[in-house]
C-alpha positions in Angstrom: -41.3 12.5 195.4 -39.9 9.6 193.4 -38.9 8.6 189.9 -41.0 6.1 188.0 -41.5 6.2 184.2 -43.9 3.2 184.4 -46.3 4.7 187.0 -49.9 4.4 185.9 -52.7 6.7 186.8 -56.2 7.5 185.7 -57.1 10.5 183.5 -60.0 11.4 181.1 -58.7 11.8 177.5 -60.5 13.4 174.6 -61.7 10.9 172.0 -60.5 13.1 169.1 -57.2 14.9 168.5 -57.3 18.6 167.4 -55.0 20.3 164.9 -55.3 23.8 166.3 -57.2 26.1 168.6 -59.8 26.9 165.9 -61.1 23.4 165.7 -61.1 23.1 169.5 -63.3 26.2 169.7 -65.7 24.7 167.1 -65.9 21.4 169.1 -66.7 23.0 172.4 -69.0 25.8 170.9 -72.7 25.7 170.1 -73.8 22.7 168.0 -76.4 24.9 166.3 -73.8 27.4 165.0 -73.2 26.9 161.3 -69.6 28.1 161.5 -68.8 25.4 164.0 -70.5 22.8 161.9 -68.5 23.8 158.8 -65.2 23.9 160.8 -65.8 20.4 162.1 -66.6 19.1 158.7 -63.4 20.8 157.3 -61.3 18.9 159.8 -63.2 15.7 159.5 -64.4 15.7 163.1 -68.0 14.3 163.5 -68.8 15.1 167.1 -68.5 17.5 169.9 -65.6 17.2 172.4 -66.0 14.1 174.6 -63.8 12.3 177.1 -63.1 8.7 178.0 -61.4 7.6 181.2 -58.1 5.8 180.6 -55.1 4.5 182.4 -51.8 6.0 181.2 -48.1 6.6 182.1 -46.6 10.1 182.1 -45.0 9.5 178.7 -48.2 8.2 177.2 -50.2 11.2 178.4 -47.5 13.5 177.0 -47.7 11.7 173.7 -51.4 12.2 173.6 -51.1 15.9 174.3 -48.5 16.3 171.6 -50.8 14.7 169.0 -53.6 17.2 169.8 -55.7 15.4 172.5 -57.2 17.3 175.4 -57.6 15.9 179.0 -59.3 16.5 182.2 -59.9 14.9 185.7 -62.1 12.0 186.6 -65.9 12.4 186.6 -68.7 10.0 187.6 -72.3 9.7 188.7 -73.8 11.3 185.7 -76.8 9.6 184.0 -76.7 7.6 180.8 -78.3 9.1 177.7 -82.1 9.5 177.9 -82.2 9.4 181.7 -83.5 12.5 183.4 -81.6 13.5 186.4 -83.1 16.7 188.0 -82.8 18.8 184.9 -79.3 17.5 183.9 -80.6 16.0 180.6 -77.5 17.0 178.7 -75.1 15.3 181.1 -74.9 11.7 179.9 -72.6 8.9 178.8 -72.3 8.4 175.1 -72.7 5.0 173.3 -69.0 4.4 173.1 -68.6 4.8 176.9 -67.3 8.4 176.7 -68.9 11.4 178.4 -69.9 14.7 177.0 -68.7 18.2 178.0 -72.0 18.5 179.9 -70.9 15.8 182.3 -67.6 17.6 183.0 -69.0 19.7 185.9 -68.1 20.2 189.5 -71.3 18.3 190.4 -69.9 15.1 188.9 -66.2 15.6 189.9 -64.8 12.4 191.4 -61.1 12.8 191.7 -57.9 14.3 190.4 -54.5 12.4 189.8 -52.7 15.4 188.4 -52.1 19.1 189.1 -51.7 21.3 186.1 -50.4 24.8 185.8 -50.7 26.9 182.6 -48.0 29.6 182.3 -49.1 32.7 180.4 -47.6 36.1 180.0 -44.3 35.2 181.7 -41.2 37.4 181.4 -39.2 34.2 180.7 -38.4 33.6 177.1 -38.6 29.8 177.3 -40.0 27.0 179.5 -36.6 25.6 180.5 -35.6 28.9 182.2 -38.8 29.2 184.1 -38.7 25.5 185.3 -35.2 25.9 186.4 -36.4 28.3 189.2 -38.7 25.7 190.7 -38.1 23.4 193.6 -40.7 21.0 192.1 -39.8 19.9 188.6 -42.9 19.0 186.6 -43.5 15.4 185.7 -43.7 16.7 182.2 -44.4 19.9 180.3 -45.3 21.0 176.8 -46.0 24.2 175.0 -49.6 25.1 174.1 -51.4 26.2 170.9 -50.8 29.8 171.8 -47.1 29.6 172.3 -45.2 32.3 170.5 -48.2 33.3 168.5 -48.8 36.9 167.7 -48.7 38.9 170.9 -48.8 35.8 173.1 -45.1 35.1 174.0 -44.0 32.0 175.8 -46.8 29.7 176.8 -46.7 26.2 178.2 -48.3 23.8 180.6 -46.7 22.0 183.5 -48.2 18.6 184.6 -47.5 17.1 188.1 -48.6 13.5 188.5 -49.7 12.4 192.0 -49.4 9.1 193.7 -52.7 9.6 195.5 -56.1 11.0 194.5 -57.5 14.4 195.5 -61.1 14.0 196.2 -63.6 16.8 197.0 -63.8 20.3 195.6 -62.5 22.0 198.7 -59.4 19.8 199.1 -58.7 20.2 195.3 -59.0 24.0 195.6 -56.8 24.2 198.7 -54.0 22.0 197.3 -53.9 23.8 194.0 -54.1 27.2 195.6 -51.0 26.3 197.8 -49.3 25.0 194.7 -50.0 28.2 192.7 -48.8 30.4 195.5 -45.5 28.4 195.8 -44.8 28.4 192.1 -45.4 32.2 191.7 -43.3 32.9 194.7 -40.4 30.9 193.4 -40.4 32.4 189.9 -41.0 35.9 191.2 -44.0 36.7 189.1 -47.7 36.2 188.7 -47.8 34.3 185.5 -50.1 31.3 186.2 -53.6 31.0 184.8 -55.7 30.3 187.9 -58.4 28.4 186.1 -56.6 25.3 187.4 -58.3 26.1 190.7 -61.5 24.6 189.3 -61.7 20.7 189.3 -63.8 20.7 186.1 -61.2 22.5 184.1 -60.0 20.7 180.9 -56.6 21.2 179.2 -55.8 21.3 175.5 -52.7 19.7 174.1 -50.8 20.9 171.2 -50.1 19.4 167.7 -46.6 18.5 166.7 -47.7 17.9 163.1 -49.0 21.5 162.7 -46.1 23.5 161.1 -47.7 26.8 162.2 -47.1 26.0 165.8 -44.0 26.4 167.9 -43.9 23.1 169.7 -41.6 22.0 172.6 -41.8 19.6 175.5 -39.9 17.8 178.3 -40.4 15.0 180.8 -38.8 14.1 184.2 -41.1 11.2 185.3 -41.1 12.5 188.8 -44.2 11.4 190.8 -45.4 13.6 193.7 -47.3 13.1 196.9 -49.6 15.7 198.4 -47.2 16.2 201.2 -44.6 17.3 198.6 -47.0 20.0 197.3 -47.7 21.4 200.8 -44.1 21.0 202.1 -42.9 24.1 203.9 -46.5 25.5 204.3 -47.7 26.1 207.8 -50.4 23.5 208.5 -52.5 26.0 210.4 -52.5 28.2 207.4 -53.7 25.3 205.2 -56.6 24.7 207.6 -57.4 28.4 207.7 -57.5 28.3 203.9 -60.0 25.4 204.1 -62.3 27.4 206.3 -62.1 30.7 204.6 -62.1 29.9 201.0 -64.8 28.4 198.7 -64.5 26.8 195.3 -66.7 29.3 193.6 -64.6 32.4 194.5 -61.0 32.2 193.9 -58.4 34.2 195.9 -61.0 36.5 197.4 -60.3 37.4 201.0 -62.1 40.8 200.9 -65.0 41.9 198.6 -63.3 45.3 198.3 -60.0 43.7 196.9 -59.6 42.9 193.2 -58.1 39.4 192.5 -54.7 39.8 190.8 -55.3 36.9 188.5 -58.5 38.5 187.1 -56.5 41.6 186.2 -53.9 39.5 184.6 -56.4 37.5 182.6 -58.0 40.7 181.2 -54.6 42.1 180.3 -53.2 39.0 178.7 -56.2 37.6 176.8 -58.4 38.9 174.0 -62.0 39.8 174.9 -63.3 36.6 173.3 -60.8 34.3 175.0 -61.4 36.0 178.4 -65.2 35.8 178.2 -65.0 32.1 177.1 -63.6 31.2 180.5 -65.1 33.9 182.7 -68.6 34.8 181.5 -70.1 32.1 183.7 -68.0 33.0 186.8 -69.3 36.5 187.2 -72.8 38.1 187.0 -73.3 41.0 184.6 -75.3 43.4 186.7 -77.4 46.1 185.0 -80.7 46.4 186.9 -82.3 46.0 190.2 -84.1 42.7 190.7 -84.9 40.1 193.3 -84.3 36.4 193.3 -88.0 35.5 193.1 -89.5 35.2 189.6 -93.1 34.6 188.8 -93.4 31.3 186.9 -89.6 31.6 186.4 -90.3 34.4 183.8 -91.0 37.8 185.3 -91.4 39.9 188.4 -93.0 43.2 189.4 -90.9 46.2 190.3 -91.6 49.2 192.5 -90.8 52.8 192.1 -87.3 52.2 193.4 -86.4 50.1 190.3 -84.0 51.3 187.7 -81.7 49.9 185.0 -78.5 51.3 183.5 -78.5 53.1 180.2 -76.8 51.4 177.3 -75.5 53.3 174.3 -76.7 52.5 170.7 -73.4 53.9 169.4 -70.1 53.4 171.1 -69.1 56.4 173.3 -66.1 58.0 171.6 -63.1 60.1 172.8 -64.3 63.5 174.0 -67.6 62.2 175.2 -66.6 61.6 178.9 -65.8 57.9 178.5 -64.2 57.4 181.8 -66.7 59.4 183.8 -69.6 57.4 182.3 -67.9 54.1 183.1 -67.2 55.2 186.7 -70.9 56.3 187.1 -71.9 52.8 186.0 -69.6 51.3 188.6 -71.1 53.5 191.3 -74.7 52.8 190.3 -74.1 49.1 190.3 -73.3 49.4 194.0 -76.7 51.0 194.4 -78.3 48.1 192.4 -76.4 45.6 194.5 -74.9 46.8 197.8 -73.2 43.4 198.3 -71.4 43.4 194.9 -67.7 42.6 195.2 -64.8 44.3 193.4 -64.1 41.4 191.0 -67.7 41.4 189.8 -67.6 45.2 189.5 -64.4 45.0 187.4 -65.9 42.3 185.2 -69.0 44.4 184.5 -66.9 47.5 183.7 -64.7 45.4 181.4 -67.7 44.2 179.5 -69.1 47.8 179.4 -65.9 49.0 177.9 -65.8 46.3 175.2 -69.4 46.6 174.2 -70.3 50.3 174.6 -67.1 52.4 174.5 -64.6 53.1 171.8 -61.2 52.2 173.2 -59.2 52.1 170.0 -56.8 54.6 171.5 -56.1 52.3 174.5 -56.7 55.1 177.0 -59.2 53.0 179.1 -56.7 50.4 180.2 -57.4 47.5 182.6 -55.3 49.4 185.1 -57.6 52.4 184.6 -60.7 50.3 185.2 -59.2 48.7 188.3 -58.3 52.1 189.9 -61.9 53.3 189.2 -63.3 50.1 190.7 -61.3 50.8 193.9 -62.6 54.4 194.0 -66.1 53.3 193.6 -65.8 50.7 196.3 -64.5 53.3 198.7 -67.7 55.4 198.3 -70.6 54.7 200.6 -74.0 54.0 199.1 -75.4 57.3 200.5 -72.5 59.2 198.9 -73.3 57.6 195.5 -77.0 58.3 195.8 -76.3 61.9 196.6 -73.8 62.4 193.8 -76.0 60.8 191.1 -79.4 61.8 192.4 -80.6 63.4 189.2 -79.5 60.4 187.1 -81.2 58.0 189.5 -84.4 60.0 189.3 -84.4 59.8 185.5 -83.5 56.1 185.4 -86.3 55.3 187.9 -88.9 56.9 185.6 -88.1 54.9 182.6 -89.9 51.6 183.4 -93.4 52.1 182.2 -94.8 48.5 182.5 -93.8 47.8 186.1 -92.6 44.4 185.0 -89.2 43.0 184.2 -88.4 39.6 182.5 -85.8 37.1 183.4 -82.9 37.3 181.1 -82.8 34.4 178.6 -86.0 32.7 179.9 -88.7 34.2 177.7 -89.6 34.8 174.2 -91.4 37.8 172.5 -94.8 36.0 172.4 -94.7 35.1 176.1 -93.6 38.7 177.0 -96.5 40.2 175.0 -99.0 37.9 176.7 -97.8 38.8 180.2 -97.8 42.5 179.4 -101.3 42.3 177.9 -102.7 40.5 180.9 -101.0 42.9 183.3 -102.4 45.9 181.2 -105.9 44.5 181.2 -105.7 43.8 185.0 -104.8 47.4 185.5 -107.7 48.6 183.3 -110.0 46.4 185.4 -109.4 48.6 188.4 -110.8 51.7 186.9 -112.8 50.9 183.7 -116.6 51.7 184.1 -118.6 49.2 182.0 -121.7 51.5 182.3 -119.9 54.1 180.2 -118.7 54.1 176.5 -115.2 53.6 175.5 -114.9 57.3 174.5 -116.2 58.3 178.0 -113.8 56.0 179.8 -110.9 57.3 177.6 -111.8 60.9 178.6 -111.8 60.0 182.3 -108.5 58.1 181.9 -106.8 61.1 180.4 -108.2 63.4 183.1 -106.4 61.1 185.7 -103.1 60.9 183.7 -103.7 57.2 182.8 -101.9 56.4 179.5 -104.1 54.3 177.4 -105.3 54.4 173.7 -108.8 54.0 172.3 -107.7 50.9 170.3 -106.4 49.3 173.5 -109.8 50.0 175.2 -111.7 48.5 172.3 -109.5 45.3 172.4 -110.0 45.2 176.2 -113.8 45.4 175.8 -113.7 42.5 173.3 -111.4 40.4 175.6 -113.6 41.1 178.6 -116.9 40.7 176.7 -117.9 44.3 177.5 -120.1 46.3 175.2 -118.1 49.4 174.0 -121.2 51.6 174.0 -123.8 50.3 176.4 -126.2 53.2 175.7 -126.2 52.2 172.1 -126.9 48.5 172.2 -128.9 47.2 169.3 -129.7 43.9 167.6 -129.2 43.2 163.9 -132.8 42.3 163.5 -133.8 45.8 164.6 -131.4 47.4 162.2 -132.7 45.3 159.3 -136.3 46.1 160.2 -135.5 49.9 159.8 -133.3 49.5 156.7 -134.7 51.1 153.5 -133.1 49.4 150.5 -134.0 52.1 148.1 -132.1 54.7 150.0 -128.3 55.2 150.3 -126.3 54.1 153.2 -125.9 57.6 154.4 -129.7 58.1 154.4 -130.2 54.8 156.2 -127.6 55.9 158.9 -129.8 58.9 159.5 -132.9 56.7 159.8 -131.1 54.6 162.3 -130.0 57.6 164.3 -133.6 58.9 164.3 -134.6 55.6 165.9 -131.9 55.8 168.6 -129.3 53.6 166.9 -125.8 55.0 166.4 -124.2 53.0 163.6 -121.6 53.8 160.9 -121.9 53.1 157.2 -119.4 50.3 157.2 -121.1 48.5 160.1 -124.5 48.9 158.5 -123.2 47.7 155.1 -121.8 44.6 156.8 -125.0 43.7 158.4 -127.0 44.1 155.2 -124.5 42.0 153.2 -124.6 39.3 155.8 -128.4 39.1 155.6 -128.3 38.9 151.8 -126.0 36.0 152.0 -128.1 34.2 154.6 -131.3 34.6 152.4 -129.6 33.5 149.2 -128.4 30.3 151.1 -132.0 29.7 152.3 -133.4 30.0 148.7 -130.9 27.5 147.4 -131.8 25.0 150.2 -135.5 25.5 149.6 -135.2 24.9 145.8 -133.3 21.7 146.5 -136.1 20.5 148.8 -138.9 21.5 146.3 -137.3 19.6 143.4 -137.4 16.5 145.4 -141.2 16.7 146.1 -142.8 18.8 143.4 -143.9 15.8 141.3 -145.7 14.0 144.1 -147.1 16.6 146.4 -149.8 19.3 146.1 -149.1 22.5 147.9 -151.1 23.3 151.1 -153.0 26.4 150.2 -154.3 26.9 153.8 -151.2 28.9 154.7 -151.4 30.8 151.5 -155.0 32.0 152.2 -153.8 33.2 155.6 -150.8 34.8 154.0 -153.1 36.5 151.6 -155.0 38.3 154.3 -151.8 39.5 156.1 -150.3 40.8 152.9 -153.5 42.7 152.0 -153.6 44.2 155.4 -150.0 45.3 155.1 -150.7 46.6 151.6 -153.3 49.0 153.1 -150.7 50.3 155.6 -148.9 53.6 155.3 -145.5 52.0 154.9 -145.4 51.6 151.2 -143.1 52.9 148.5 -142.5 52.3 144.8 -140.6 49.3 143.6 -140.5 46.7 140.8 -143.7 44.8 140.4 -144.2 41.2 141.5 -144.1 40.0 138.0 -140.7 41.4 137.4 -137.4 39.6 137.7 -136.8 38.8 141.4 -133.1 39.2 141.0 -133.6 42.9 140.5 -134.2 43.3 144.1 -131.9 41.3 146.3 -133.6 42.4 149.5 -136.9 40.7 148.6 -137.9 37.5 150.5 -137.5 35.2 147.5 -139.0 32.3 149.4 -142.2 34.4 149.9 -142.2 35.2 146.2 -142.1 31.6 145.3 -145.0 30.7 147.6 -147.1 33.5 146.2 -146.3 32.5 142.7 -147.4 28.9 143.5 -150.6 30.3 145.1 -151.4 32.3 141.9 -150.8 29.2 139.8 -153.3 27.2 141.9 -155.9 29.9 141.7 -155.6 30.0 137.9 -156.3 26.2 137.8 -159.3 26.3 140.2 -162.9 27.0 139.4 -163.3 29.3 142.4 -163.9 32.6 140.7 -164.1 34.4 144.0 -160.3 34.1 144.4 -158.2 36.5 142.5 -154.5 36.2 141.8 -152.2 38.3 144.0 -150.7 41.1 141.9 -148.9 44.2 143.2 -147.6 47.4 141.8 -146.3 48.5 145.1 -143.6 47.0 147.4 -144.9 46.7 150.9 -142.6 46.9 154.0 -143.8 45.4 157.2 -142.1 44.6 160.5 -143.4 41.0 160.5 -140.2 40.0 158.7 -136.6 41.0 158.9 -136.7 41.9 155.2 -139.1 43.5 152.8 -141.5 41.3 150.7 -144.4 41.6 148.3 
C-alpha cells in the first residue's frame, strides 16, 4: 500500500452522465420500450449506455462518479459493428470507439484495476463510521443514488485502486471473495452487495447536481497491491478457494445451504431491483424437461412429465399460502433432483411475488428460507409419496405430448408443430378405405380424442377422399341433373344413382358449370365476329348433328321446356353454342333450293348423355 494522488490506471467510463437512477434504468433497458425512449428523450440522452476505456487518476474517477458517470472493468476482443462472431452480433464497438453493454460480458473480460464494494443495508448511519472499522481504507468512496432514499438507509460505494491488474475470471473471483470476507468480518455485519464478485459488473455514480439526492464522498489516494488484499489470509485457503469455487456460483459450498448474500438481497431490495440483477443468475424451474430440443424449439415428453400449477388469481390469506408454496418447493426437487437451495429459494421468491398475496407480510424471506431448508431435507421418495395424488393429477394434464422451449417460438410455429404431430398420430390409425364418419366412430371406440372437422382437414392435407365409397365426378353429377326440378329432388335423383351429395355441394357444381358455359359463349362470339363476313359455315357437321339430335328426340328422355325459338336466356342450362349452330343451320336451309331439307324446330327439350348439359 502506498500514497499517490497522481497514480494513473485504466478503467471503462460511460460516455454519458446520468441524473438519477430512473434514467440509468431507461438507458440499460429494452430499446423497444416506449417508456425508456420517452425517458431518454426527456433527459436529452440519445443512446443506450456505452463505455470507453480511459486513463484516470483516483481523483478524476471520483469526479466522474460525482457527475453521474458509470464505470466498469476493461473489456476487449469483441468484434466491430457488423462482424458476426459466433452469434454475438450485438457485442460490438461503436463508431466513436466506445463499446455497448452487450460487449460487457465475462467472455470479453480483460482485466481489472480496481476492486469495488457496495455497502447496502448497513446498521451504520454514515460511511465514515463504517470505514473507520476497516484496516484497508478505500482509495475513495461516494454515496450512491439510493443513499438515504425511502426505506434504503445509508448506501455508499468503496473503490480500491490496484497497482497491478487482475486477469482471469477465477483470480478475480478469488481476490474479491477474500476481500468481501475480510471487510464483513471487520465491520461485524453482512452488508456488502456480492455482485462485485462478477468481473462484468458495472457501477453507477451519483449526481452532485441533483438536489433530491443525499450526496457525500471522500478520498485517501491509497494505492493497493494484491498482497495487501490477501494479507493475513492463509495461502493454502486461497488455493483451496481457487479449486472449489467457480465464477458462476457465488459462495456456494453445499447445494443444501442457502447463500447469505442471496437472502440479504431479497430482504433489502424491491422485487424489480432484485430481479434486474438476479434473473439471469438462476433458473426459474416449473416443468420437467431435457437439455435436448428438436430444431431448438420443442421436445417430446413421456408419461412422467408434469408442470407446476399457476394461479390466475393470487392466492389470498386463508387459502393455505405457505402450504402451497412449500409443495411447489418439494415438487421442484422431483422435477430436478440436482436443484440447489439458492435456486429453490429464487423460484419460491418469484412464486410469492407473482402468484401469492403477501400484503400482510406473513410470507417473509425468512419464512421462505426455512421452508427451503425443510424441502431440501426431504428425500425424493418422501416427496413423491407425500404428494402422490397431486403428481398423478399434474402428469395427466399435458394432452399434446409436446413442450416448447421458453422464449424460442411464436404461436404460428407452435400451431404448425402441433398440427404436424397430430396428423402423424392420425396416420398411425386412420383407414383410408373407410369414410370420415366410420373412422371417427372407431376412434371414439378406442378413446382417441379427435373431432370430425380435424379428420376432414387431415384428409384434405393428406389428399385422402373423405368418403371413398361415394366417389363421383362432376361430369356424372351434371349428366344426371334435372334443371326443371328443385335441388332437393335432384339430390334424390343423385341418391337413386348411387351418389351421396348435399344440396349446397350440388348447387356449387351447377353454378360452376353455368359460369364455364357463359365464358365459352362469350369467347365463341368474339371469334365468330372476326370471321362471319368472309367465311361460309361448314354444314357437314350440321347435317351429322341433325341426325344425332333427331335420334335423341325420339328417345324416352324428354320433358317440356321452352321452344327453340324462344329467348335462350330463359334457360341457362342450355348449350348456347349448340343453339347458335342450329340457328345458323336453319338460316342456310332457308336460303338453299334443297326442299328435302327442313328447318330444325322443337317443341320439346331433349336431354342426352352425349353432353354435360341439356340441349335442343
